[in-house]
N, CA, C and O atoms as a GROMACS GRO file, in nm:
protein
  604
    1MET      N    1  12.470  12.226   8.204
    1MET     CA    2  12.549  12.248   8.084
    1MET      C    3  12.546  12.397   8.051
    1MET      O    4  12.440  12.458   8.046
    2THR      N    5  12.663  12.455   8.027
    2THR     CA    6  12.670  12.598   7.996
    2THR      C    7  12.634  12.623   7.850
    2THR      O    8  12.634  12.532   7.768
    3GLU      N    9  12.602  12.748   7.821
    3GLU     CA   10  12.569  12.784   7.683
    3GLU      C   11  12.689  12.763   7.590
    3GLU      O   12  12.672  12.724   7.475
    4ILE      N   13  12.809  12.788   7.639
    4ILE     CA   14  12.931  12.766   7.559
    4ILE      C   15  12.944  12.618   7.525
    4ILE      O   16  12.976  12.585   7.411
    5THR      N   17  12.919  12.530   7.620
    5THR     CA   18  12.926  12.385   7.595
    5THR      C   19  12.822  12.344   7.492
    5THR      O   20  12.849  12.263   7.404
    6THR      N   21  12.702  12.400   7.503
    6THR     CA   22  12.596  12.371   7.407
    6THR      C   23  12.637  12.414   7.266
    6THR      O   24  12.616  12.340   7.170
    7VAL      N   25  12.694  12.533   7.253
    7VAL     CA   26  12.739  12.583   7.123
    7VAL      C   27  12.847  12.492   7.066
    7VAL      O   28  12.843  12.458   6.948
    8LYS      N   29  12.942  12.453   7.147
    8LYS     CA   30  13.050  12.364   7.102
    8LYS      C   31  12.994  12.233   7.050
    8LYS      O   32  13.037  12.184   6.946
    9GLN      N   33  12.899  12.175   7.122
    9GLN     CA   34  12.840  12.049   7.078
    9GLN      C   35  12.759  12.067   6.949
    9GLN      O   36  12.769  11.986   6.858
   10ARG      N   37  12.682  12.173   6.943
   10ARG     CA   38  12.596  12.198   6.826
   10ARG      C   39  12.678  12.216   6.698
   10ARG      O   40  12.637  12.171   6.591
   11PHE      N   41  12.792  12.284   6.709
   11PHE     CA   42  12.871  12.315   6.591
   11PHE      C   43  12.995  12.226   6.576
   11PHE      O   44  13.076  12.248   6.486
   12GLY      N   45  13.010  12.128   6.661
   12GLY     CA   46  13.122  12.035   6.651
   12GLY      C   47  13.256  12.100   6.679
   12GLY      O   48  13.357  12.063   6.620
   13ILE      N   49  13.256  12.197   6.768
   13ILE     CA   50  13.380  12.266   6.803
   13ILE      C   51  13.451  12.186   6.911
   13ILE      O   52  13.396  12.162   7.019
   14ILE      N   53  13.573  12.144   6.881
   14ILE     CA   54  13.651  12.064   6.974
   14ILE      C   55  13.759  12.153   7.033
   14ILE      O   56  13.824  12.229   6.961
   15GLY      N   57  13.778  12.142   7.160
   15GLY     CA   58  13.884  12.219   7.224
   15GLY      C   59  13.832  12.290   7.346
   15GLY      O   60  13.713  12.318   7.360
   16SER      N   61  13.924  12.318   7.434
   16SER     CA   62  13.888  12.387   7.556
   16SER      C   63  14.004  12.478   7.594
   16SER      O   64  14.112  12.433   7.632
   17SER      N   65  13.977  12.605   7.584
   17SER     CA   66  14.076  12.703   7.628
   17SER      C   67  14.000  12.829   7.665
   17SER      O   68  13.893  12.856   7.612
   18PRO      N   69  14.056  12.905   7.756
   18PRO     CA   70  13.989  13.030   7.795
   18PRO      C   71  13.970  13.126   7.677
   18PRO      O   72  13.869  13.196   7.671
   19LEU      N   73  14.065  13.129   7.584
   19LEU     CA   74  14.052  13.220   7.469
   19LEU      C   75  13.941  13.176   7.375
   19LEU      O   76  13.866  13.260   7.324
   20LEU      N   77  13.928  13.045   7.352
   20LEU     CA   78  13.819  12.994   7.268
   20LEU      C   79  13.685  13.025   7.333
   20LEU      O   80  13.593  13.073   7.268
   21ASP      N   81  13.675  12.997   7.462
   21ASP     CA   82  13.549  13.024   7.532
   21ASP      C   83  13.516  13.173   7.529
   21ASP      O   84  13.399  13.210   7.515
   22ARG      N   85  13.615  13.257   7.543
   22ARG     CA   86  13.594  13.402   7.539
   22ARG      C   87  13.545  13.445   7.400
   22ARG      O   88  13.454  13.527   7.389
   23ALA      N   89  13.605  13.389   7.295
   23ALA     CA   90  13.562  13.422   7.158
   23ALA      C   91  13.417  13.379   7.135
   23ALA      O   92  13.341  13.452   7.072
   24LEU      N   93  13.379  13.263   7.186
   24LEU     CA   94  13.241  13.218   7.171
   24LEU      C   95  13.145  13.304   7.252
   24LEU      O   96  13.032  13.330   7.209
   25GLU      N   97  13.188  13.350   7.368
   25GLU     CA   98  13.106  13.441   7.448
   25GLU      C   99  13.081  13.572   7.372
   25GLU      O  100  12.969  13.624   7.373
   26VAL      N  101  13.183  13.623   7.306
   26VAL     CA  102  13.168  13.746   7.228
   26VAL      C  103  13.072  13.722   7.111
   26VAL      O  104  12.987  13.806   7.082
   27ALA      N  105  13.086  13.607   7.044
   27ALA     CA  106  12.997  13.574   6.932
   27ALA      C  107  12.852  13.568   6.979
   27ALA      O  108  12.763  13.619   6.912
   28LEU      N  109  12.829  13.506   7.093
   28LEU     CA  110  12.693  13.497   7.146
   28LEU      C  111  12.639  13.633   7.190
   28LEU      O  112  12.519  13.659   7.179
   29ARG      N  113  12.727  13.719   7.238
   29ARG     CA  114  12.684  13.853   7.281
   29ARG      C  115  12.650  13.942   7.161
   29ARG      O  116  12.557  14.022   7.169
   30VAL      N  117  12.724  13.928   7.051
   30VAL     CA  118  12.700  14.012   6.934
   30VAL      C  119  12.587  13.957   6.846
   30VAL      O  120  12.528  14.032   6.768
   31ALA      N  121  12.557  13.829   6.858
   31ALA     CA  122  12.456  13.765   6.771
   31ALA      C  123  12.321  13.835   6.771
   31ALA      O  124  12.266  13.857   6.663
   32PRO      N  125  12.264  13.871   6.886
   32PRO     CA  126  12.132  13.935   6.883
   32PRO      C  127  12.131  14.077   6.827
   32PRO      O  128  12.025  14.130   6.795
   33THR      N  129  12.248  14.139   6.814
   33THR     CA  130  12.253  14.272   6.755
   33THR      C  131  12.246  14.257   6.603
   33THR      O  132  12.243  14.145   6.552
   34ASP      N  133  12.243  14.367   6.533
   34ASP     CA  134  12.243  14.360   6.386
   34ASP      C  135  12.370  14.422   6.330
   34ASP      O  136  12.370  14.474   6.218
   35LEU      N  137  12.477  14.416   6.406
   35LEU     CA  138  12.603  14.476   6.366
   35LEU      C  139  12.677  14.392   6.262
   35LEU      O  140  12.665  14.270   6.259
   36THR      N  141  12.753  14.461   6.177
   36THR     CA  142  12.848  14.393   6.090
   36THR      C  143  12.964  14.349   6.178
   36THR      O  144  13.006  14.421   6.268
   37VAL      N  145  13.017  14.228   6.151
   37VAL     CA  146  13.119  14.170   6.238
   37VAL      C  147  13.241  14.132   6.155
   37VAL      O  148  13.229  14.079   6.045
   38LEU      N  149  13.359  14.161   6.210
   38LEU     CA  150  13.485  14.119   6.150
   38LEU      C  151  13.550  14.017   6.241
   38LEU      O  152  13.578  14.046   6.358
   39VAL      N  153  13.573  13.897   6.187
   39VAL     CA  154  13.638  13.790   6.261
   39VAL      C  155  13.782  13.782   6.213
   39VAL      O  156  13.806  13.767   6.093
   40THR      N  157  13.877  13.791   6.305
   40THR     CA  158  14.018  13.785   6.267
   40THR      C  159  14.085  13.668   6.337
   40THR      O  160  14.039  13.622   6.441
   41GLY      N  161  14.195  13.622   6.278
   41GLY     CA  162  14.271  13.514   6.338
   41GLY      C  163  14.360  13.447   6.235
   41GLY      O  164  14.349  13.472   6.115
   42GLU      N  165  14.448  13.363   6.285
   42GLU     CA  166  14.541  13.290   6.198
   42GLU      C  167  14.464  13.199   6.102
   42GLU      O  168  14.350  13.160   6.128
   43SER      N  169  14.527  13.167   5.992
   43SER     CA  170  14.469  13.074   5.895
   43SER      C  171  14.457  12.935   5.958
   43SER      O  172  14.550  12.887   6.024
   44GLY      N  173  14.343  12.873   5.938
   44GLY     CA  174  14.324  12.736   5.984
   44GLY      C  175  14.278  12.720   6.128
   44GLY      O  176  14.276  12.608   6.179
   45VAL      N  177  14.240  12.828   6.196
   45VAL     CA  178  14.200  12.816   6.337
   45VAL      C  179  14.050  12.795   6.356
   45VAL      O  180  14.004  12.780   6.469
   46GLY      N  181  13.973  12.794   6.247
   46GLY     CA  182  13.829  12.768   6.260
   46GLY      C  183  13.743  12.892   6.264
   46GLY      O  184  13.635  12.890   6.324
   47LYS      N  185  13.788  12.999   6.201
   47LYS     CA  186  13.711  13.123   6.201
   47LYS      C  187  13.573  13.104   6.138
   47LYS      O  188  13.480  13.178   6.170
   48GLU      N  189  13.559  13.006   6.049
   48GLU     CA  190  13.432  12.987   5.978
   48GLU      C  191  13.318  12.945   6.071
   48GLU      O  192  13.202  12.955   6.032
   49PHE      N  193  13.348  12.897   6.191
   49PHE     CA  194  13.243  12.859   6.285
   49PHE      C  195  13.173  12.982   6.345
   49PHE      O  196  13.054  12.977   6.374
   50PHE      N  197  13.246  13.089   6.362
   50PHE     CA  198  13.190  13.206   6.430
   50PHE      C  199  13.076  13.271   6.354
   50PHE      O  200  12.975  13.305   6.416
   51PRO      N  201  13.085  13.289   6.221
   51PRO     CA  202  12.969  13.343   6.149
   51PRO      C  203  12.847  13.251   6.159
   51PRO      O  204  12.734  13.299   6.165
   52GLN      N  205  12.870  13.120   6.161
   52GLN     CA  206  12.758  13.026   6.176
   52GLN      C  207  12.692  13.041   6.312
   52GLN      O  208  12.569  13.041   6.322
   53VAL      N  209  12.773  13.053   6.417
   53VAL     CA  210  12.720  13.072   6.552
   53VAL      C  211  12.643  13.204   6.559
   53VAL      O  212  12.531  13.208   6.611
   54ILE      N  213  12.702  13.310   6.507
   54ILE     CA  214  12.637  13.442   6.509
   54ILE      C  215  12.502  13.436   6.437
   54ILE      O  216  12.403  13.488   6.487
   55HIS      N  217  12.498  13.373   6.320
   55HIS     CA  218  12.373  13.362   6.244
   55HIS      C  219  12.269  13.279   6.321
   55HIS      O  220  12.153  13.318   6.331
   56ALA      N  221  12.311  13.165   6.374
   56ALA     CA  222  12.220  13.073   6.441
   56ALA      C  223  12.158  13.132   6.568
   56ALA      O  224  12.048  13.092   6.607
   57TYR      N  225  12.226  13.225   6.631
   57TYR     CA  226  12.175  13.286   6.754
   57TYR      C  227  12.124  13.427   6.731
   57TYR      O  228  12.109  13.505   6.825
   58SER      N  229  12.096  13.461   6.605
   58SER     CA  230  12.046  13.594   6.572
   58SER      C  231  11.898  13.588   6.533
   58SER      O  232  11.841  13.479   6.516
   59ALA      N  233  11.838  13.704   6.518
   59ALA     CA  234  11.699  13.711   6.471
   59ALA      C  235  11.687  13.669   6.325
   59ALA      O  236  11.577  13.646   6.276
   60ARG      N  237  11.800  13.660   6.254
   60ARG     CA  238  11.800  13.622   6.112
   60ARG      C  239  11.811  13.471   6.092
   60ARG      O  240  11.821  13.425   5.978
   61LYS      N  241  11.809  13.392   6.200
   61LYS     CA  242  11.838  13.249   6.193
   61LYS      C  243  11.744  13.171   6.101
   61LYS      O  244  11.780  13.062   6.055
   62HIS      N  245  11.626  13.224   6.073
   62HIS     CA  246  11.532  13.153   5.986
   62HIS      C  247  11.546  13.195   5.840
   62HIS      O  248  11.477  13.142   5.752
   63SER      N  249  11.636  13.288   5.813
   63SER     CA  250  11.665  13.331   5.676
   63SER      C  251  11.795  13.266   5.630
   63SER      O  252  11.858  13.192   5.704
   64LYS      N  253  11.833  13.294   5.507
   64LYS     CA  254  11.950  13.229   5.448
   64LYS      C  255  12.082  13.270   5.513
   64LYS      O  256  12.099  13.383   5.559
   65TYR      N  257  12.172  13.174   5.514
   65TYR     CA  258  12.312  13.197   5.552
   65TYR      C  259  12.394  13.155   5.431
   65TYR      O  260  12.387  13.040   5.387
   66ILE      N  261  12.472  13.247   5.378
   66ILE     CA  262  12.556  13.218   5.262
   66ILE      C  263  12.701  13.247   5.297
   66ILE      O  264  12.733  13.356   5.344
   67ALA      N  265  12.787  13.148   5.276
   67ALA     CA  266  12.931  13.165   5.299
   67ALA      C  267  13.000  13.176   5.164
   67ALA      O  268  12.978  13.092   5.076
   68VAL      N  269  13.083  13.278   5.147
   68VAL     CA  270  13.152  13.303   5.022
   68VAL      C  271  13.302  13.312   5.048
   68VAL      O  272  13.346  13.393   5.129
   69ASN      N  273  13.380  13.228   4.981
   69ASN     CA  274  13.526  13.238   4.990
   69ASN      C  275  13.570  13.334   4.880
   69ASN      O  276  13.579  13.296   4.763
   70CYS      N  277  13.596  13.457   4.917
   70CYS     CA  278  13.628  13.562   4.820
   70CYS      C  279  13.757  13.532   4.743
   70CYS      O  280  13.771  13.575   4.628
   71ALA      N  281  13.850  13.461   4.804
   71ALA     CA  282  13.977  13.430   4.738
   71ALA      C  283  13.961  13.325   4.630
   71ALA      O  284  14.047  13.312   4.543
   72ALA      N  285  13.852  13.249   4.634
   72ALA     CA  286  13.833  13.139   4.538
   72ALA      C  287  13.758  13.182   4.412
   72ALA      O  288  13.746  13.103   4.318
   73ILE      N  289  13.707  13.304   4.410
   73ILE     CA  290  13.631  13.351   4.294
   73ILE      C  291  13.721  13.438   4.208
   73ILE      O  292  13.782  13.532   4.258
   74PRO      N  293  13.729  13.407   4.078
   74PRO     CA  294  13.817  13.486   3.990
   74PRO      C  295  13.777  13.634   3.988
   74PRO      O  296  13.659  13.668   3.996
   75GLU      N  297  13.878  13.720   3.976
   75GLU     CA  298  13.856  13.865   3.979
   75GLU      C  299  13.754  13.911   3.875
   75GLU      O  300  13.678  14.004   3.900
   76GLY      N  301  13.753  13.848   3.760
   76GLY     CA  302  13.662  13.889   3.653
   76GLY      C  303  13.516  13.859   3.679
   76GLY      O  304  13.429  13.916   3.612
   77THR      N  305  13.487  13.771   3.774
   77THR     CA  306  13.347  13.734   3.799
   77THR      C  307  13.298  13.769   3.940
   77THR      O  308  13.181  13.747   3.971
   78ILE      N  309  13.384  13.822   4.023
   78ILE     CA  310  13.347  13.845   4.164
   78ILE      C  311  13.231  13.943   4.178
   78ILE      O  312  13.142  13.920   4.261
   79ASP      N  313  13.229  14.051   4.100
   79ASP     CA  314  13.118  14.147   4.110
   79ASP      C  315  12.985  14.082   4.072
   79ASP      O  316  12.884  14.106   4.137
   80SER      N  317  12.987  14.000   3.968
   80SER     CA  318  12.867  13.930   3.926
   80SER      C  319  12.820  13.832   4.033
   80SER      O  320  12.701  13.820   4.058
   81GLU      N  321  12.915  13.762   4.095
   81GLU     CA  322  12.880  13.666   4.200
   81GLU      C  323  12.818  13.736   4.321
   81GLU      O  324  12.717  13.690   4.374
   82LEU      N  325  12.877  13.846   4.363
   82LEU     CA  326  12.829  13.916   4.483
   82LEU      C  327  12.702  13.997   4.458
   82LEU      O  328  12.610  13.994   4.538
   83PHE      N  329  12.698  14.070   4.345
   83PHE     CA  330  12.591  14.167   4.322
   83PHE      C  331  12.494  14.128   4.212
   83PHE      O  332  12.393  14.196   4.194
   84GLY      N  333  12.522  14.020   4.138
   84GLY     CA  334  12.434  13.977   4.030
   84GLY      C  335  12.465  14.049   3.900
   84GLY      O  336  12.550  14.138   3.896
   85HIS      N  337  12.396  14.008   3.794
   85HIS     CA  338  12.416  14.073   3.664
   85HIS      C  339  12.287  14.068   3.581
   85HIS      O  340  12.196  13.989   3.609
   86GLU      N  341  12.284  14.152   3.481
   86GLU     CA  342  12.171  14.158   3.389
   86GLU      C  343  12.204  14.078   3.263
   86GLU      O  344  12.320  14.059   3.229
   87LYS      N  345  12.102  14.033   3.197
   87LYS     CA  346  12.118  13.960   3.071
   87LYS      C  347  12.195  14.047   2.972
   87LYS      O  348  12.161  14.164   2.953
   88GLY      N  349  12.298  13.991   2.908
   88GLY     CA  350  12.374  14.062   2.807
   88GLY      C  351  12.480  14.156   2.861
   88GLY      O  352  12.544  14.228   2.783
   89SER      N  353  12.500  14.158   2.992
   89SER     CA  354  12.596  14.253   3.049
   89SER      C  355  12.741  14.215   3.019
   89SER      O  356  12.830  14.299   3.028
   90PHE      N  357  12.766  14.090   2.985
   90PHE     CA  358  12.898  14.044   2.943
   90PHE      C  359  12.879  13.914   2.864
   90PHE      O  360  12.772  13.854   2.868
   91THR      N  361  12.982  13.871   2.795
   91THR     CA  362  12.976  13.748   2.716
   91THR      C  363  12.940  13.631   2.807
   91THR      O  364  13.006  13.608   2.908
   92GLY      N  365  12.837  13.560   2.772
   92GLY     CA  366  12.793  13.445   2.851
   92GLY      C  367  12.680  13.477   2.947
   92GLY      O  368  12.626  13.386   3.010
   93ALA      N  369  12.643  13.603   2.961
   93ALA     CA  370  12.532  13.639   3.049
   93ALA      C  371  12.403  13.627   2.970
   93ALA      O  372  12.348  13.726   2.922
   94VAL      N  373  12.355  13.502   2.958
   94VAL     CA  374  12.237  13.476   2.875
   94VAL      C  375  12.106  13.504   2.947
   94VAL      O  376  11.999  13.507   2.885
   95GLU      N  377  12.113  13.525   3.078
   95GLU     CA  378  11.995  13.564   3.154
   95GLU      C  379  12.039  13.644   3.277
   95GLU      O  380  12.155  13.638   3.318
   96ALA      N  381  11.946  13.716   3.334
   96ALA     CA  382  11.976  13.791   3.457
   96ALA      C  383  11.998  13.692   3.570
   96ALA      O  384  11.939  13.583   3.572
   97ARG      N  385  12.084  13.730   3.665
   97ARG     CA  386  12.116  13.641   3.777
   97ARG      C  387  12.126  13.722   3.905
   97ARG      O  388  12.188  13.829   3.907
   98LYS      N  389  12.065  13.671   4.011
   98LYS     CA  390  12.079  13.734   4.142
   98LYS      C  391  12.218  13.705   4.196
   98LYS      O  392  12.273  13.597   4.174
   99GLY      N  393  12.274  13.801   4.268
   99GLY     CA  394  12.401  13.781   4.336
   99GLY      C  395  12.377  13.737   4.480
   99GLY      O  396  12.263  13.727   4.525
  100TYR      N  397  12.486  13.710   4.550
  100TYR     CA  398  12.475  13.661   4.687
  100TYR      C  399  12.405  13.761   4.779
  100TYR      O  400  12.330  13.721   4.868
  101PHE      N  401  12.428  13.890   4.759
  101PHE     CA  402  12.364  13.989   4.845
  101PHE      C  403  12.213  13.991   4.826
  101PHE      O  404  12.139  14.013   4.922
  102GLU      N  405  12.167  13.969   4.706
  102GLU     CA  406  12.024  13.963   4.680
  102GLU      C  407  11.966  13.832   4.734
  102GLU      O  408  11.857  13.832   4.791
  103GLU      N  409  12.037  13.722   4.715
  103GLU     CA  410  11.993  13.592   4.764
  103GLU      C  411  11.985  13.587   4.916
  103GLU      O  412  11.894  13.525   4.972
  104ALA      N  413  12.078  13.652   4.983
  104ALA     CA  414  12.086  13.647   5.129
  104ALA      C  415  11.998  13.753   5.196
  104ALA      O  416  12.003  13.767   5.318
  105ASP      N  417  11.919  13.827   5.119
  105ASP     CA  418  11.837  13.935   5.176
  105ASP      C  419  11.757  13.883   5.296
  105ASP      O  420  11.686  13.783   5.286
  106GLY      N  421  11.770  13.952   5.407
  106GLY     CA  422  11.703  13.911   5.530
  106GLY      C  423  11.787  13.817   5.616
  106GLY      O  424  11.753  13.790   5.731
  107GLY      N  425  11.897  13.768   5.560
  107GLY     CA  426  11.981  13.672   5.630
  107GLY      C  427  12.121  13.724   5.657
  107GLY      O  428  12.142  13.843   5.683
  108THR      N  429  12.217  13.632   5.650
  108THR     CA  430  12.355  13.662   5.682
  108THR      C  431  12.445  13.616   5.568
  108THR      O  432  12.423  13.509   5.510
  109ILE      N  433  12.545  13.695   5.536
  109ILE     CA  434  12.646  13.655   5.438
  109ILE      C  435  12.783  13.660   5.506
  109ILE      O  436  12.819  13.760   5.567
  110PHE      N  437  12.857  13.552   5.493
  110PHE     CA  438  12.993  13.544   5.547
  110PHE      C  439  13.090  13.558   5.431
  110PHE      O  440  13.093  13.474   5.341
  111LEU      N  441  13.169  13.664   5.434
  111LEU     CA  442  13.269  13.689   5.330
  111LEU      C  443  13.405  13.648   5.384
  111LEU      O  444  13.473  13.726   5.451
  112ASP      N  445  13.443  13.524   5.355
  112ASP     CA  446  13.572  13.471   5.398
  112ASP      C  447  13.681  13.527   5.308
  112ASP      O  448  13.660  13.540   5.187
  113GLU      N  449  13.795  13.560   5.364
  113GLU     CA  450  13.908  13.617   5.289
  113GLU      C  451  13.867  13.747   5.219
  113GLU      O  452  13.904  13.769   5.104
  114VAL      N  453  13.792  13.831   5.288
  114VAL     CA  454  13.741  13.956   5.230
  114VAL      C  455  13.853  14.048   5.185
  114VAL      O  456  13.834  14.128   5.094
  115ALA      N  457  13.969  14.039   5.246
  115ALA     CA  458  14.083  14.125   5.209
  115ALA      C  459  14.134  14.092   5.069
  115ALA      O  460  14.207  14.172   5.010
  116GLU      N  461  14.098  13.976   5.016
  116GLU     CA  462  14.142  13.937   4.882
  116GLU      C  463  14.056  13.996   4.771
  116GLU      O  464  14.087  13.978   4.653
  117LEU      N  465  13.950  14.066   4.807
  117LEU     CA  466  13.865  14.127   4.704
  117LEU      C  467  13.941  14.237   4.632
  117LEU      O  468  14.019  14.309   4.695
  118PRO      N  469  13.921  14.252   4.501
  118PRO     CA  470  13.982  14.364   4.428
  118PRO      C  471  13.931  14.497   4.484
  118PRO      O  472  13.820  14.504   4.536
  119HIS      N  473  14.012  14.600   4.474
  119HIS     CA  474  13.976  14.731   4.531
  119HIS      C  475  13.843  14.785   4.480
  119HIS      O  476  13.765  14.836   4.560
  120PRO      N  477  13.812  14.777   4.349
  120PRO     CA  478  13.681  14.828   4.305
  120PRO      C  479  13.564  14.751   4.370
  120PRO      O  480  13.460  14.810   4.400
  121THR      N  481  13.582  14.622   4.391
  121THR     CA  482  13.478  14.542   4.456
  121THR      C  483  13.466  14.581   4.603
  121THR      O  484  13.356  14.583   4.658
  122GLN      N  485  13.579  14.611   4.667
  122GLN     CA  486  13.576  14.656   4.806
  122GLN      C  487  13.497  14.786   4.818
  122GLN      O  488  13.424  14.806   4.915
  123ALA      N  489  13.511  14.873   4.719
  123ALA     CA  490  13.436  15.000   4.720
  123ALA      C  491  13.285  14.972   4.709
  123ALA      O  492  13.205  15.036   4.776
  124ARG      N  493  13.247  14.878   4.624
  124ARG     CA  494  13.106  14.842   4.609
  124ARG      C  495  13.054  14.778   4.737
  124ARG      O  496  12.940  14.801   4.777
  125LEU      N  497  13.138  14.698   4.801
  125LEU     CA  498  13.101  14.634   4.927
  125LEU      C  499  13.080  14.740   5.035
  125LEU      O  500  12.986  14.730   5.115
  126LEU      N  501  13.165  14.840   5.038
  126LEU     CA  502  13.150  14.948   5.135
  126LEU      C  503  13.015  15.017   5.121
  126LEU      O  504  12.952  15.052   5.220
  127ARG      N  505  12.972  15.036   4.998
  127ARG     CA  506  12.841  15.098   4.975
  127ARG      C  507  12.729  15.011   5.032
  127ARG      O  508  12.634  15.062   5.092
  128VAL      N  509  12.740  14.880   5.014
  128VAL     CA  510  12.639  14.789   5.070
  128VAL      C  511  12.639  14.799   5.223
  128VAL      O  512  12.533  14.802   5.285
  129LEU      N  513  12.758  14.805   5.282
  129LEU     CA  514  12.768  14.814   5.428
  129LEU      C  515  12.711  14.945   5.481
  129LEU      O  516  12.646  14.947   5.586
  130GLN      N  517  12.734  15.054   5.408
  130GLN     CA  518  12.688  15.185   5.455
  130GLN      C  519  12.540  15.210   5.430
  130GLN      O  520  12.471  15.264   5.516
  131THR      N  521  12.491  15.170   5.313
  131THR     CA  522  12.355  15.207   5.274
  131THR      C  523  12.262  15.089   5.246
  131THR      O  524  12.140  15.106   5.237
  132GLY      N  525  12.318  14.969   5.233
  132GLY     CA  526  12.237  14.853   5.196
  132GLY      C  527  12.201  14.852   5.048
  132GLY      O  528  12.113  14.778   5.006
  133GLU      N  529  12.270  14.935   4.969
  133GLU     CA  530  12.240  14.946   4.826
  133GLU      C  531  12.349  14.883   4.741
  133GLU      O  532  12.467  14.884   4.777
  134PHE      N  533  12.308  14.827   4.627
  134PHE     CA  534  12.402  14.772   4.530
  134PHE      C  535  12.340  14.783   4.391
  134PHE      O  536  12.220  14.806   4.375
  135ILE      N  537  12.425  14.768   4.291
  135ILE     CA  538  12.380  14.770   4.152
  135ILE      C  539  12.432  14.644   4.085
  135ILE      O  540  12.551  14.613   4.092
  136ARG      N  541  12.343  14.572   4.018
  136ARG     CA  542  12.386  14.454   3.942
  136ARG      C  543  12.480  14.496   3.829
  136ARG      O  544  12.469  14.607   3.778
  137VAL      N  545  12.571  14.408   3.791
  137VAL     CA  546  12.658  14.433   3.676
  137VAL      C  547  12.570  14.451   3.552
  137VAL      O  548  12.484  14.368   3.524
  138GLY      N  549  12.593  14.558   3.479
  138GLY     CA  550  12.518  14.585   3.357
  138GLY      C  551  12.385  14.656   3.379
  138GLY      O  552  12.306  14.668   3.286
  139SER      N  553  12.360  14.700   3.499
  139SER     CA  554  12.234  14.768   3.531
  139SER      C  555  12.264  14.909   3.579
  139SER      O  556  12.377  14.941   3.616
  140SER      N  557  12.161  14.992   3.578
  140SER     CA  558  12.173  15.125   3.638
  140SER      C  559  12.074  15.140   3.752
  140SER      O  560  12.064  15.246   3.814
  141LYS      N  561  12.000  15.034   3.779
  141LYS     CA  562  11.898  15.036   3.883
  141LYS      C  563  11.959  15.000   4.019
  141LYS      O  564  12.018  14.893   4.036
  142VAL      N  565  11.943  15.089   4.116
  142VAL     CA  566  11.990  15.065   4.251
  142VAL      C  567  11.892  14.972   4.322
  142VAL      O  568  11.770  14.993   4.318
  143GLN      N  569  11.946  14.869   4.386
  143GLN     CA  570  11.863  14.776   4.461
  143GLN      C  571  11.903  14.780   4.608
  143GLN      O  572  12.016  14.815   4.641
  144LYS      N  573  11.810  14.745   4.693
  144LYS     CA  574  11.835  14.743   4.838
  144LYS      C  575  11.843  14.598   4.887
  144LYS      O  576  11.778  14.508   4.833
  145THR      N  577  11.925  14.580   4.989
  145THR     CA  578  11.932  14.451   5.056
  145THR      C  579  11.941  14.475   5.206
  145THR      O  580  11.998  14.574   5.252
  146ASN      N  581  11.884  14.384   5.279
  146ASN     CA  582  11.892  14.388   5.425
  146ASN      C  583  11.964  14.261   5.467
  146ASN      O  584  11.900  14.160   5.496
  147VAL      N  585  12.093  14.266   5.472
  147VAL     CA  586  12.174  14.149   5.501
  147VAL      C  587  12.278  14.184   5.607
  147VAL      O  588  12.332  14.294   5.608
  148ARG      N  589  12.304  14.090   5.695
  148ARG     CA  590  12.411  14.108   5.794
  148ARG      C  591  12.537  14.051   5.734
  148ARG      O  592  12.538  13.938   5.683
  149VAL      N  593  12.644  14.128   5.740
  149VAL     CA  594  12.772  14.085   5.685
  149VAL      C  595  12.866  14.048   5.799
  149VAL      O  596  12.886  14.125   5.893
  150VAL      N  597  12.922  13.928   5.787
  150VAL     CA  598  13.029  13.883   5.875
  150VAL      C  599  13.147  13.854   5.783
  150VAL      O  600  13.134  13.781   5.685
  151ALA      N  601  13.260  13.912   5.814
  151ALA     CA  602  13.377  13.895   5.726
  151ALA      C  603  13.497  13.851   5.809
  151ALA      O  604  13.606  13.831   5.754
   0.00000   0.00000   0.00000
């Protein structure tokens, strides 16, 4: 049994085509690295399996994997969801809350529909990608995260 067949069975991937097998080969090749990965393709083709494969075959496999559909989170709360917030930073923030980047520290975060993020949030995301740093909403304290981003 080939490694591609094993991956397909493990993740319930149905189908057989040279392009699918090639995409899975690339995912397996990039998994042991610590690179940020961009998965592209038509809507509905199963792109969400690739971040799972990459995480499962990486050194981060024992840490958290968090999948975030960026298009499903309202623009007014996306920064709080991704980066967290401090108590009192906005109406309804009755306590401090960790964001996905803090929760996924040491693991992998999959940002589905990342192009749908508002431009200011994209700028904050770029800082995380470049330096591993972020600031919670309502805070001035810079925090570090060690997370692999797949988008």
